[in-house]
N, C-alpha and C positions, 0 to 999 in steps of 0.2 A: 428438505432440499437445502443444499448448501448455497450460500450467497454472500455477497458483500454489497454495501451501499456506498456510493460516492456522491458527495455534495456537488452542486453546480459550480461552486467556487473552486473546488479541487479539479473538476473536469476542465474548466477554463484554463487553469494553471498547467495542467498536464498537456493540454493541446498546445499551449504556448511553448512548453519545454520540448515537446516532440517536433514541432515545426522548426524551432530554432536549431535543434540538433539534427534535423533531417532523419528522424527515427520514426518507426511504425508503431511500436508497442510500448506500454508502460508496465513494468513489473513491480509487484509487491511480493516481498519475500520475508520470511521469518528465519532468523538464524540464531544459534546459541551465542551468548555474549551480552554485553551491556551490564549495567549495575544491578539489574533485577533478574537476570537469567536468560532472557531472550530479547532480541532487538529486531526492529523493523528495518528493512532495506528497500529503498525505492530507486529504480533506475530505468533508463530507456534502452530499448533493444530493437533489433531488426529481424530476429529469428525466434520461432516458436519451437520448443521441444515437444514434439507430438506425443511422446510417451509419458511425459511428466506434467505438462502444463494444461491448465484449464483456461479457457478464454471467455472473458465477460465483456459484453458490449454495452457501452454507455454513450448514447448520442454520437454514434459513429466513431467512438473511441474504443480501442481494444486494450483491455487490462489482462495481463498474464499473472496467474498465481499457480505455483506448483502445488500438486496435491498434498504434499506434506505440510506446507505453509498454511493451506486453507483450513486444515484441522485446528490451527491456533487462532485464526482470525475469522472463522465462520460467523456470520451475522454482524460483523463489525462495520464501522462507517469510517471512510477516509474523508478527511476535510483538509482545507488549506487555510492556515492562519497567517494573517499579515498584521503583526503587532509591533509596537515600539521596540521591543527587545529583539525582534527578528521575525523572519518569515519562514514557515516550514509546513510540510505535510504532517498531519497528526491522525492517529487512529483512536477512535472510541471503541474499545474492544470489550464486549460483555463477557468474554471468556477469561479475561485477565483478573487475577485475584489481587495483585499488587502491581504498581507501576512506579517508575522513578519520577522525580519531580519534573523533569523536562518532557516526559511522555514518550521518549524514544526507546525505552525498554520496559519489559513486563515479566511477570511470573504467572504460572498457571497453577 
């Protein structure tokens, strides 16, 4: 079964972002690019693409992942890191063979 995990810290930050921007859903997407071949894209949205999106529920939070992206991040974990050098979402992806130093791109 395909799935993704989201830490409590990431859930809290996503809820904050959605509330601030008056949005309903948080999207996780993988697209070509970045210094390692693929990169993660995070954005808030108000609409679901019924034909392409899978919806994951986490504590009344709806996460959208299109079927193509899920193949690359299946079993991954989304976290939110708040560090001295900056704050950002990060993915611990067991499918990635390599990733860039900042963690925003990866290769399979």
